[in-house]
N, C-alpha and C positions, 0 to 999 in steps of 0.2 A: 466424549459426551455420551452418557448412558441414555438409552431409549426407554421411555416409560411403557409400562405394560398396557396392552390394549384393553379398552372397556368392553368386556364380553357382555352381550345382551341376549344371546341364545346358546343353549348347550344341549347336546344329545349324546347319549350313550346307547348303543344297540349291542345286545349280547345274545349270541347263539351258542347254546350249550349242547355239545355232542349231536349235531344235526343228523348224522348218519344213523342214530338210534332214536330218532323222534324226540330229542331233548327240547326243553323249553326255549322260548325266545323272549327276551326282555327289552323294553325300550324305556329309557329314562329321558324325559324331555322338559326343557324350559323354553317357553316361547314368550316373546314380549310383544305388546301392542300399546296403543295409546292409554289404556286403562291400567297397565302394569304387567305383571308376569303371571303365566299359567304354568303350574308344575304338574306333570302327568307321569304316571308309571303304568305301563301296559305289559301284561304277561299273556303269552299264548303258547299253545302246544297242540300237537296232534294226539288224540287219544283213541284207543281202540273202541270201535263201535260194534258191539255184538248184535245190534239190531239192524244191521245193514240190509237194505232191501234187495240187493243182488244175490243171486244164488251162486255160490262159488263152485268152480269146477272141482271134481274129485281130486284129492291129492293124498299122499301118504301122511300118516299121523305125525304130528310135530311133538318133539320133546318139550317145547315151550308151553307154559300154562295158557298163553294167548297165541293162537295160531297166527303166523305171519301171513300177510296177503300174498296171494299168487299173482302172476302177471295179469294185468288188466283188471285186478280187483281193487276195490276201494272200501276197506273196512275201517278207515280212520276218518275222524271228523275233527274239525278245529274247535278248540275250547279256549276261552280267554277271559281276561278281566282287565278293565281299564279304570284307573282311579285318579281323580284329581286330588293332589296332596295339598292340604290347607297349610299355606305358609304365608307369614307376614312379608310384605314387599321388602322390608329392610333385611329380613333373613335371606331372601333370594339375592338381593344385591350383595350382601356380605359373602354368600357362597360363590357367586360369580367372580367377585373380586379375589377371593381366595384362590380360585382356579387360575386366574391370570397372574397374580403376584407370587403367592406362596408355592403353588404347584407348577407354575410356569408352563402351562399346557402348550403355549405357542412354540416352545422349544422342543417338544416331543415329536418323534417321528415313528414310522412303522417299526414294530418290534416283533419278531417271531421266535418261537421256541426252537431250540436246537434239536429237539427230539422229534421222532416221527409222530404223526397225528393219528392215534387210535381212538382217543376220546377227547377231541379238542374242544376248547372254548374260544370263540372268536369275539373280540371286543372291537367296536368301531366308534371312535369319538369324533364329534363334529362341533365346532364352536364358531359363532359369528360375533363380530364386534360392531361397535357403533359406526365405524367408517365404512361398513359394508363388506369388509374382508371376511374370509372364512378360512378355517384351518381344520383339516381332518387327518386322522392317522388311525392305524389299527394295531392291535396287540393280540397275539395268539399264544395260548398256553396248552399244555397237554395234561389231562387228568388232574386239573386243579393245582398243578405245580407251577407257581409263578417263577419267572426267570429274572424279574427286575423289581426291586423294592419300590422304586418311584412309581411305576405303573400300578403295582399292587396297592400302594397307598392311595392313588387317584381313584381306583375302583372302590376302595373302602370308604373314601370321602363321599362318593356318589351314593353308595349303599346307606350310609348314615343319614345324609340329607334327605334322601327320598323315602326313608323309613321302610326300606325294602323288606326287611325281615317280617314286619307286621303285615304288609300287603301280600308277600309270598305265602305266609302262613294261611291267610284267608283264602287265597287262591287254591292251595293244596287241600285245605279242608273242603272246599266246594267240589273237588274232584273225586271225593270218596263216594 
């Protein structure tokens, strides 16, 4: 007898891109409450702050156009954007059902790249169902090179539903 797919009521994807080089952090999130669903996309990153109030200790010139912080220095500040994505409740239910049935997220487990991590991207997925159960797994890739088509497709489905390209473009324009 086949088991029916769980009714997913919450979903979260957290993405950390090349954290060793101050890459961006993304959080895709669907929460449910008595009124329906809230769909949110949040982007944040550390950016160089040339107006830092601390006086840095002397150091040799850096070949980088932006000097890297010395020990005990803090020339970076957090920058971010959080946007509630307008989605019809039926669209959200269809997306969550697709995750459960077509993409079968409850069958996925941790997956790592076989390559060393020089410029890694870390994906962490979490899902909750109507019965109160949760399922989480992670997927790691190196330099945007996906190692599994199923995980790559899942990421593309999240990007499409959350309109990430539009939100990311607005964020990067605000960083100029």
